[in-house]
Structure formats: structure tokens, C-alpha cells
C-alpha positions as CSV (number, residue, x, y, z in Angstrom):
1,M,26.1,159.7,181.8
2,N,25.0,161.4,185.1
3,Q,26.5,164.5,186.5
4,A,28.8,162.5,188.8
5,G,30.2,160.6,185.9
6,A,30.7,163.8,183.8
7,D,32.5,165.4,186.7
8,K,34.8,162.3,187.1
9,A,35.6,162.4,183.4
10,A,36.5,166.1,183.5
11,H,38.6,165.5,186.6
12,D,40.5,162.6,185.0
13,Y,41.1,164.7,181.9
14,S,42.5,167.6,183.9
15,F,44.7,165.3,186.0
16,W,46.3,163.5,183.1
17,V,47.0,166.5,180.9
18,K,48.4,168.5,183.8
19,L,50.6,165.5,184.9
20,A,51.9,165.0,181.4
21,S,52.8,168.7,180.9
22,S,54.5,169.0,184.3
23,C,56.6,165.9,183.8
24,A,57.6,167.2,180.3
25,V,58.9,170.5,181.7
26,F,60.8,168.7,184.5
27,A,62.4,166.1,182.1
28,A,63.3,168.7,179.5
29,I,65.0,171.1,182.0
30,S,67.0,168.2,183.5
31,M,68.2,167.0,180.1
32,I,69.2,170.5,179.1
33,L,71.4,170.9,182.1
34,V,73.1,167.6,181.6
35,K,73.6,168.2,177.8
36,I,75.1,171.7,178.4
37,W,77.7,170.1,180.6
38,A,78.4,167.3,178.2
39,W,78.7,169.6,175.2
40,Y,81.0,172.0,177.1
41,V,83.4,169.2,178.0
42,T,83.4,167.2,174.7
43,D,82.7,169.9,172.1
44,S,80.6,167.3,170.2
45,A,78.5,168.6,167.3
46,S,75.9,165.9,167.7
47,M,75.6,166.7,171.4
48,L,75.1,170.4,170.5
49,A,72.4,169.4,168.0
50,S,70.8,167.3,170.8
51,L,71.0,170.2,173.2
52,T,69.4,172.5,170.6
53,D,66.5,170.1,170.2
54,S,66.1,169.9,173.9
55,V,65.9,173.7,174.2
56,F,63.0,173.6,171.7
57,D,61.4,170.9,173.7
58,V,61.5,173.0,176.8
59,A,59.9,175.9,174.9
60,A,57.2,173.6,173.6
61,S,56.6,172.0,177.0
62,L,56.2,175.4,178.6
63,I,53.7,176.3,176.0
64,N,51.8,173.2,176.8
65,F,52.1,173.8,180.6
66,F,50.2,177.1,180.3
67,V,48.0,176.4,177.3
68,I,46.5,173.2,178.7
69,R,45.6,175.0,181.9
70,Y,43.9,177.7,179.9
71,A,42.1,175.2,177.7
72,L,40.7,173.5,180.9
73,M,39.0,176.7,182.1
74,P,35.2,176.4,182.0
75,A,33.1,178.3,179.5
76,D,32.6,182.0,180.3
77,E,30.6,184.9,178.9
78,D,33.2,185.6,176.2
79,H,33.9,182.0,175.3
80,K,30.6,180.1,175.6
81,F,31.9,177.0,173.8
82,G,34.8,176.8,176.2
83,H,38.6,177.3,175.6
84,G,39.4,173.8,174.2
85,K,40.7,175.1,170.9
86,A,43.7,176.6,172.8
87,E,45.1,173.0,172.7
88,S,45.0,173.0,168.9
89,L,46.7,176.4,168.8
90,A,49.4,174.9,171.0
91,G,49.7,171.9,168.6
92,L,50.1,174.3,165.7
93,A,52.8,176.2,167.6
94,Q,54.6,173.1,168.5
95,S,54.6,171.8,165.0
96,A,56.5,175.0,164.1
97,F,59.0,174.3,166.9
98,I,59.5,170.7,165.7
99,F,60.0,171.8,162.1
100,G,62.5,174.4,163.3
101,S,64.3,171.8,165.3
102,G,64.6,169.7,162.2
103,L,66.1,172.5,160.2
104,L,68.6,173.3,162.9
105,L,69.6,169.7,163.0
106,V,70.2,169.7,159.3
107,L,72.4,172.8,159.6
108,H,74.4,171.3,162.4
109,A,74.8,168.1,160.4
110,V,76.0,169.8,157.2
111,D,78.5,171.9,159.2
112,A,79.8,168.7,160.9
113,L,80.2,167.0,157.5
114,K,82.4,169.9,156.2
115,S,85.0,169.3,158.8
116,P,84.7,166.2,160.9
117,Q,86.7,166.3,164.2
118,P,87.5,163.8,166.9
119,L,85.8,164.3,170.2
120,N,87.2,165.2,173.6
121,R,86.2,162.6,176.3
122,P,83.4,161.1,174.3
123,E,82.5,158.7,177.2
124,L,81.0,161.7,179.0
125,A,78.7,162.5,176.1
126,I,77.6,158.8,176.1
127,Y,76.7,159.0,179.8
128,A,74.7,162.2,179.2
129,T,72.9,160.6,176.3
130,L,72.0,157.5,178.3
131,F,70.6,159.7,181.0
132,S,68.5,161.5,178.4
133,V,67.2,158.2,177.0
134,F,66.1,157.0,180.5
135,M,64.3,160.3,181.2
136,T,62.6,160.3,177.8
137,L,61.4,156.7,178.1
138,A,59.8,157.5,181.5
139,L,58.2,160.6,180.1
140,V,56.8,159.0,176.9
141,M,55.2,156.2,179.0
142,V,53.3,158.9,181.1
143,Q,52.3,160.7,177.9
144,R,51.0,157.6,176.2
145,I,48.7,156.9,179.2
146,A,47.6,160.6,179.1
147,I,46.9,160.5,175.3
148,A,44.9,157.2,175.6
149,R,42.7,158.7,178.4
150,T,42.3,162.3,177.0
151,R,43.0,162.3,173.2
152,S,44.7,165.7,173.8
153,L,46.3,167.1,170.7
154,A,48.7,169.2,172.8
155,V,50.0,166.2,174.7
156,R,50.2,164.2,171.5
157,A,52.3,166.9,169.9
158,D,54.6,167.1,172.9
159,S,54.9,163.3,172.9
160,L,56.1,163.4,169.3
161,H,58.9,165.6,170.4
162,Y,60.1,163.1,172.9
163,Q,59.5,160.0,170.7
164,S,61.8,161.6,168.2
165,D,64.2,162.4,171.0
166,L,64.4,158.6,171.7
167,L,65.4,158.0,168.1
168,M,67.8,161.0,168.1
169,N,69.5,160.0,171.4
170,S,69.9,156.5,170.2
171,A,71.4,157.8,167.0
172,V,73.7,160.1,169.0
173,L,74.9,157.0,171.0
174,V,75.7,155.1,167.8
175,A,77.4,158.2,166.3
176,L,79.5,158.8,169.5
177,W,80.6,155.2,169.5
178,L,81.4,155.3,165.8
179,S,83.4,158.5,166.4
180,T,85.6,156.6,168.9
181,Q,86.3,154.2,166.1
182,G,87.4,156.9,163.7
183,Y,84.1,157.4,161.7
184,F,83.8,161.1,162.6
185,A,81.2,162.0,160.0
186,M,78.6,159.4,161.0
187,D,76.9,161.5,163.7
188,A,76.1,164.1,161.0
189,W,74.4,161.5,158.7
190,F,72.4,160.2,161.7
191,A,71.3,163.7,162.5
192,I,70.0,164.4,159.0
193,G,67.9,161.2,159.0
194,I,66.3,162.2,162.4
195,A,65.7,165.8,161.1
196,L,63.6,164.4,158.2
197,Y,61.6,162.3,160.7
198,L,61.0,165.4,162.8
199,M,59.8,167.5,159.9
200,W,57.4,164.7,158.7
201,G,55.9,164.4,162.2
202,A,55.5,168.2,162.4
203,W,53.5,168.2,159.2
204,G,51.1,165.6,160.7
205,I,50.6,167.6,163.9
206,A,50.1,170.8,162.0
207,K,47.5,169.2,159.8
208,D,45.5,167.7,162.7
209,S,45.6,171.0,164.6
210,A,44.5,173.0,161.6
211,D,41.6,170.5,161.0
212,T,40.4,171.1,164.6
213,L,40.7,174.9,164.3
214,M,38.7,174.8,161.0
215,D,36.0,172.6,162.6
216,K,36.6,169.6,160.4
217,E,33.9,166.9,160.7
218,M,34.6,164.1,163.1
219,P,35.4,160.6,161.6
220,E,32.6,158.9,159.8
221,D,32.3,156.1,162.4
222,I,31.3,158.7,165.0
223,V,28.7,160.2,162.6
224,R,27.3,156.7,161.9
225,Q,27.3,155.9,165.6
226,V,25.1,159.0,166.3
227,E,22.7,157.9,163.5
228,Q,22.4,154.4,164.9
229,I,21.7,155.7,168.4
230,A,19.1,158.2,167.3
231,N,17.3,155.8,164.9
232,A,17.1,153.1,167.6
233,H,14.4,155.2,169.4
234,P,11.0,153.7,168.4
235,H,9.4,157.2,167.7
236,V,12.3,158.5,165.6
237,H,11.7,158.2,161.8
238,G,15.2,159.4,160.8
239,I,17.7,162.2,161.3
240,H,19.4,164.6,158.9
241,D,21.8,167.5,158.7
242,I,24.3,166.0,161.2
243,R,27.2,168.3,162.1
244,T,30.1,167.4,164.3
245,R,33.3,169.1,165.4
246,Q,35.8,168.9,168.3
247,S,37.2,171.5,170.6
248,G,39.7,170.1,173.2
249,R,38.1,167.1,174.7
250,T,34.6,168.2,173.8
251,I,32.8,166.8,170.8
252,F,29.9,169.0,169.5
253,V,27.1,167.1,167.8
254,Q,24.0,168.7,166.3
255,F,21.3,167.2,164.0
256,H,17.6,167.3,163.1
257,L,15.3,164.7,164.5
258,E,12.4,163.5,162.4
259,L,9.2,162.9,164.4
260,D,5.5,162.3,163.9
261,D,3.5,165.4,162.8
262,D,0.9,165.0,165.5
263,L,3.2,164.8,168.5
264,K,2.7,167.4,171.2
265,L,5.7,169.8,171.7
266,V,6.3,168.4,175.2
267,D,6.4,164.8,173.9
268,A,8.7,165.8,171.1
269,H,11.0,167.5,173.6
270,G,10.9,164.4,175.8
271,I,12.0,162.2,172.9
272,A,14.8,164.5,172.0
273,D,16.0,164.5,175.6
274,K,16.1,160.7,175.6
275,V,18.0,160.6,172.3
276,E,20.5,163.2,173.6
277,A,21.0,161.2,176.8
278,A,21.6,158.0,174.7
279,V,24.3,159.8,172.6
280,V,26.1,161.2,175.6
281,R,26.0,157.7,177.2
282,E,27.9,156.3,174.3
283,I,30.1,159.4,173.6
284,P,30.7,160.8,177.1
285,D,32.5,164.0,175.9
286,A,29.7,165.0,173.6
287,Q,27.6,168.1,173.8
288,V,24.4,167.5,171.8
289,L,22.0,170.0,170.1
290,I,18.8,168.6,168.6
291,H,16.2,170.3,166.4
292,Q,12.9,168.5,166.1
293,D,11.4,168.3,162.6
294,P,7.9,167.1,161.6
295,L,8.2,164.0,159.4
296,S,6.1,165.7,156.6
297,V,8.5,168.7,156.5
298,A,11.5,166.4,156.2
299,K,9.8,164.5,153.3
300,K,8.8,167.8,151.6
301,N,12.3,169.2,151.8
302,G,13.8,165.9,150.5
303,V,16.0,165.2,153.5
304,H,14.1,162.2,154.9
305,K,15.9,158.9,154.4
306,A,13.6,155.9,154.7
307,P,14.7,153.1,157.1
308,S,14.8,150.7,154.1
309,D,17.6,152.8,152.6
310,D,19.7,152.2,155.8
311,K,19.2,148.5,155.5
312,N,20.3,148.4,151.9
313,D,23.4,150.4,152.7
314,E,26.1,147.9,153.6
315,A,28.4,150.6,155.0
316,T,25.8,151.8,157.5
317,P,25.1,149.8,160.7
318,T,21.5,148.5,160.6
319,V,19.1,149.2,163.5
320,T,16.1,147.0,164.2
321,R,13.1,149.4,164.2
322,P,9.4,148.6,165.0
323,S,7.0,148.9,162.1
324,Q,4.9,152.1,161.6
325,S,1.7,150.3,162.6
326,H,3.3,149.1,165.8
327,Q,4.4,152.6,166.6
328,K,0.9,154.0,166.2
329,T,-0.5,151.2,168.3
330,S,1.9,151.8,171.1
331,E,1.1,155.4,171.1
């Protein structure tokens, strides 16, 4: 990827994550104002639970609004690998907010089960909930596009909030309708089910965020893709000690490249540059660090894997490589 392509990718990433976070703040504040009015008029326990969840959504969206902008700041003297991990910190914080929302919903639901009461003007609560469903649907559509284009953990965590809100608001609609039919306790049971869904989702977001903060290796398919790209170069005899991690949108890749012993340093450097360019071409958000090893050293240290081993490994994509004699002839 050339510099123009890299700049465009960075611009697209910035545009979509900023758009998603701004839309989330606007939608959450709008829904809070409508739900405050509906709860005040109807005294609905399920509407109060929905309002409480929306307050947590605003807090989470505000975290995203500022954290994403910080994460997009370029690397500086104190943060030479960039600020991308701020997104994972935001995801971790949001998982705590989601879990807290779930617990509060359970408390509200249990309280409602103790003394079910008929609602005042339930149709107003229904209108407010329909407005929330419409706003949330529009927001989730924007967030899904942003996630597909950026893989942002912070936007993904925020989107989980609002996907659960769709379920919750749908359940609130059903509960409000059932309350008009005399089934006053049903809204509480719906709220408990949604709370369990919220807390399960919070666990997944917390785990993914912690994995990124702890520099967990990228999925195996990315590692194998890097191996395949590097081994495709005719002068590369193998690679070893591959390490990968992710910070924000950036994927860091480093490995040792096994080359002929008699290569000049400038030639080895040129080969490494070509391999690096090939990796970045296939993985645009990658930053690649390559160490060149003489083939004899790799064999002596027991880290060299012969090409025939790759061909016999069914799980590893095979790469057509020229024979050793052909390589020497071409040199």
C-alpha cells in the first residue's frame, strides 16, 4: 500500500468511528429526554428501568466520544506505538457499565414483582418506547457499517448497548401491552431476561478488551497469512518467531526472516523491504518489523522449518517455491 492509500485508510477509520460516537451521543440524549417525560407521566417501573439503562448508555457513549478521539492521535514521544489501546480501555469500562445496567434492571424487576401496579396512561409509555426503537435502529445501522470498516472495539462495545436496547425496548412494548390486559408482573420478567443478556454480552466485551490490553496473539489465520506471504519470496528459506498483537486499528507483526548466508547486507535489507511491503499490501493496517537471520544460524538454533514440512501440514496453506538449485542459478 502506498502512502496515499494508507492516508485514505486512516481517514476512513477516523471518519467512521467519529460518526458512530457522535450519533450515539445524540441518540442517547434524545431517548433520555423522552423517557424521563414518559416515566414521570406513567410511573411505569419498566420505563424507569429503560430510562436507567439509557443513562448508562449516555455515560458509555460519552466515554467513546472522547476516548476514540484520543486513540486516533498520532504517535508521540511518550507513546511511540500510538494511543490505540485507549479503545480497549473504553471497551473495558463500557463492559462494567453494561454489567451495572444489567444488575440495576434485575433490582427494578424484583421490586416490580413484589408489588405489581397498574400504569397511568400506558399509551404514552408505548409512544416513547416506539420512538426509542426507531432511534436505536437507525443508530445500530450506522454502527454496523462503522464496525465493518474499522473493527473498532469501542464502537463494537457501544453497539452492544444499543442492540440490547432494541431487545429491551421490544420487551417493554410487550410488557406495557400486557399490563393494559391486567398482567402487571410481566414487564418485570421481561426485564430479568434482558438483564441476563446484557451481563453475558458484557463478559464478552470485557474478555476481548482484556485480550487486546494483554497483547494476545492475533487469530491463527493472520499468522498463517504472514507465513504464506513471506515464504512466497524466492530468496526466503523460511520464517520463525512470529509475534503479533493489535492496538486500536493497528496490527503489529514481527518475525525473523531466514536468508542465504552469503547475501550482502544491502541485498538482505532489500528482500526484507519487499516482504514487508507484501505483508502490508495484504494487511493494510499492519506495522511490520523484520529481523534477518542467516539460514545456517536458524538451522543451528533449531528454528528452521524446511519447506517440505509446510507441504505435509494440511492446516498450513502451501506455497509454490522454486528449488534451491534454481535460486542459486537466478542469483
